Structure formats: C-alpha cells, structure tokens
N, C-alpha and C positions, 0 to 999 in steps of 0.2 A: 177371666175376660168374658164379658157378655157378648154373645154373637146374635145377630139378627139376620133375617132373610134378605131385607132390603138395606144393605149397608151402604153408606155414602162413601165413595172413594176419597181417601185422604192421604196426605203426605206426612201424617204424624200418628202416633199411637200412644194416647195417654195411658197412664197406669191405672190399675183398679182403684188405688187410693185417690187419684186425681178425679176419676169419674164419680166417685162417691162424695167428694168434697164440694163445697160451694164454688161456683166460678170465681176466680180471683178478681179483685177490683182492677179496673183499668189503670195501667201504669204508663201507657204510651198510645198515641193516636197517629195513624198513618192516613194521609190525604192523597187522593188522586189530584192532579193539577187541572187539566183542561175540563171545563164545564162543571167543576166542583169548587175550586177556590179561585180559579182564574178563568177568564173567557177572552176570546179574540175580539178585537175591535170590530164594529159592525161592517158589513160588506161594502156599503157605499164609501165609508171612510177609507177602507183598505184600497178599493178601486181608485179612488181619487189620489191616494199616495202613489200607487203604481202609475197612474196616468201622468202625474206630475213628473215622476222620475223617467218615464219613457216618452215624454212629449206627446201624450195622447189625451190630455185632460179635456180638450174641447169636445171629444167624442161623448163624454159623459153628460154634457149639457144638452145633448139632443133629447127631445121628448121620448120617454120610455126606455132610454138607453140602459139604465141600471137594471130595470126589470128584465129586459131582453138578455143582458149578460147573465143575470141570475138564472134565468130559464136555461140558457146554454150550459152553464156550470152544472146544473142538476141533471140535464139530459146526458151530458158527457160522462158524468160520474157513474151513470148506470150502464154504460157500455161494457160488455164483457171484457174487452182488452184493458180498459181502465180499471175495472174491478179487480182483475188479476194482478195489476201492478200494486194495488193497495195491500195485498197480502204480505205481511212481514215488513211493511214500509218503515216501521219505527225501530227496526233492528240495527240500522246504521244510517248515518247521514247520507251516504251514497244511494242507498235504496230509497230513502225518502225523496231525495231530489229527482230520481228517475220516476217515482210515482207521481210527483207534482207536475213534472214536465209532460209526462204522458197524458195527464188530464188537461192541463192548461193549453197545450198545443191544439186542442180541439175547440177552443173558445176564441172567437175572432178577436176580441179585444186584447187577449193575453198572448196570442200567438206572436212570437218574436220578442215578447217582453218578459219571458219567463225569469230571466236573471233578476230584473228589477222587482218582479212579483215575489220572488223568493226572499230578496233582501227585506222587503216590506213585511213579509210573513214572519220573519225571525228578528225583526228590529226589537230592541228592548221595550219600547212602548207600544208594541203591537198587541200585547196581551195585558189585560188589566184585571185587578182583583174585583170580585163582587163586593157590593157595599157591606155585606156582613162578614166578609173574610177576615179583615184585620181585627174587628172586635172579638170574634170567636178565638182567633189565634192568641190574642193578648190575654183573654180570659183563661185559656188553657195554660198559658205560660205562667200566669200568676198562681195558678192553683196546683201545679205539680207535674202533670203528665208530660213526658218528652214527646216531641213532634217530628214527624218525617213526611216527606213527599215521596210517593211511589207512583211513577208515571210512565206511560208509553209515550216517549217524546224523542225526536230525532236530533235535537241540539240541546245545548246546555240551558235548561230553563231557569237556572240560577240567575241569569242576567235579568230576567223579568222580576224575580223576587227582589233583587238588589235595586232595580230601577224604582220600585215602589216602596223601598225601605222596609221590606218584610223579611229579608234574609236572616236577620238576627233572631227571628221567631221560629226558625226551622233548624232543627239539630242536624239533620242529614237528608240528602236526596238520593234516591235510588232510581236511575233513569234507564229506560230500556236500551237506548243506543250505546250506553257505556257498559252495559252488562251482556249485550248480545242475546237478550231474552225479552219476551213480551208477556204481559199479564194474559192469562192467569197462571203463568209459571210460578209455582210456589217459592222458588228460590229468590224471587224479587222481594216477596213479603218477608221471608225469613232473613234475608240480608238486612233489610231495614230494621227488623227486631234485633238482630245481632249488633248492628251499629248503635242502636239505642240502649243496648244492654237490657232488653225487655223480654219477658216470657211471652211467646206468641199467644198463649191462653189469657194473658193479661193485656192484650193489645186490641185496639179497635181500628178497623179499616173503614174509611169513609170515601165513597165514590158515587158515580152516576151510571155505571155500566154493570148490570147484574152478572153478565157472563165473564167479564174481565175482573172487575173489582170484587165481585162476589166470590171469585176463586180463592180469596184469602181464607174463607171458611174451611177449605180443604186442608189448611195447615194450622188450624186451631184458633184462628182469630175470629173475633166477632166482627160482623159487617153491618154497615148502615148505608143503604143505597138511596140517594136523592132522586127525585123524578128527573128524567132526561128531557127537560123542557127549558126554553129560554124565558124564565120567569123574570119579571121586573119587580115583583114584590117579595115577601118573605118566602124563603125556599126550603126551610127546615134545617139549615145548617146550625142554627143556634141550639137545636136539640142535642147536638154532640156534647154540649156542656153537661146536659143531664145524663146522657148515656155513659159518659166518662165519669162514672160514680167513684171519683177519686178518693183515695185514702191519703190524706195529707201526711207527707213524710217528715216535714219539719216538726219539731216539738218545742213546747214551752214548758219548762220545769218537768220534763220527762213525760208529758202527756200530749197525745195528738192534738193538733190544732184544727178546728173546723173553720175553713175559710169563709163560710157563710154564703 
C-alpha cells in the first residue's frame, strides 16, 4: 500500500490492484435533488400561494411588498438563533418544521401563516425540474447507467418526481430524513450504490454543494459539482452524459453495442 504525507480521509480502502488498474467505467449516477435536478418555484409564486391560502393575498399587491418580504427573509435567516435551528434540519420532518417555523415567525407576512407556508413548500408542484433534467435522465436511461437521487430533504421528494412524471427514470432514492443522516455522511452514498448494485468506484455523484455532495469522493465515488447559481441557461448538467463514459452492457451477437 502506497502511503503519502497528505492523505485524504476516506471511508474506503482500495486494494493495490484497484489502485494500479484504470478507473472502472461509470455504471451508476447519483444526483442531488434541490438545485441540481429540481428547484423550488420562485419566491413570488410561493408567497402568492401562501397569501391565497392564508387570506393575505392583498398584501402582496402593495408596492414593493415582495421585495420587502424577501429582505426580511434574508435578514431573519442570518440571525444566530435561526442559523442554529438549521443545523441538522433535514434529519427529520419534525426538525425541519421547527427550523422553518423559527425562521418564518420573524417575517411579518408569514407570522401566523406558518402552516399554510409549509403546505405550499411541500406541495407536489412546489418543486419543478430544470429544463435539462428530463433530457439528461432519459439519455442516461437509454444508455445503461442506473440512477439514484441522494438528497438532504425532510419529506418524501418522490411526490415531486411523480408529479412531473420522472419517477420511472429513478431507480432508488436515498433521503436524509428517512436515514437519519445528512450528507456528507458516506453511508448515504454507499447505501445508494448498494441499492443500485453498483461499485462505488464505478459511480458518479452529481450535485451543487462541494462540502456535502463532494463528500462522495471520500467513499470512492467520482464527483461532479455544478455551479451553485440560479442559471436560466445551460448549466452543465448535460456534461454528465460525457462523464458517464458508459460501457454498454447489452450485446448484439456477443459484442458490446456502442449506443452512439
């Protein structure tokens, strides 16, 4: 075993033969959910849904109302007491609700409407896929790699996949609130690999958070981190098709098929 002075902490130990061999081709791809393949509806749309449900819709028609609420949300989120509530919020539904309540009760428009706000946050259509999500998932599905979602989420994100007809493109979901763990805990990535029957060293993790999603590298996965920005144009997700240098598993007359 080769040792180095600056060794990267890891949750796996490849053999000497594995270290000497080429990296295996990608057999599986894991995707983060939020801000990677799905995003929440825009703030004004969400506020209007909350306002409609709570009888406060007229407030949003006042000049500058949405901008003022946005400023209050940002300011409240930086308060030490609110920051503390966010720690571990995706470990359970209860912790997440406490974190949201502690934040929203400091915002005039949301105070007293927290229940309606939470319903609109978790509604099936409150989260939408990016324009490039479905094409990339379908391209991967056609060409072989198995697909999982690995996400820090406090409710069943499968409802959003199903609402948009994308659930059939995902083989398994590993969600923090169901596992009692948050990324970068290696067990989340390893469970997804096990569910897919994939070697971690032949698996690619795709996300937008280098600290959380990049933690997959510590258990042998390759990682691809998208810019954490609200882009309206091409985001780099299509590069996953190139990075997943798949080896087509089906054969014709005993020879591998190149899907082209």
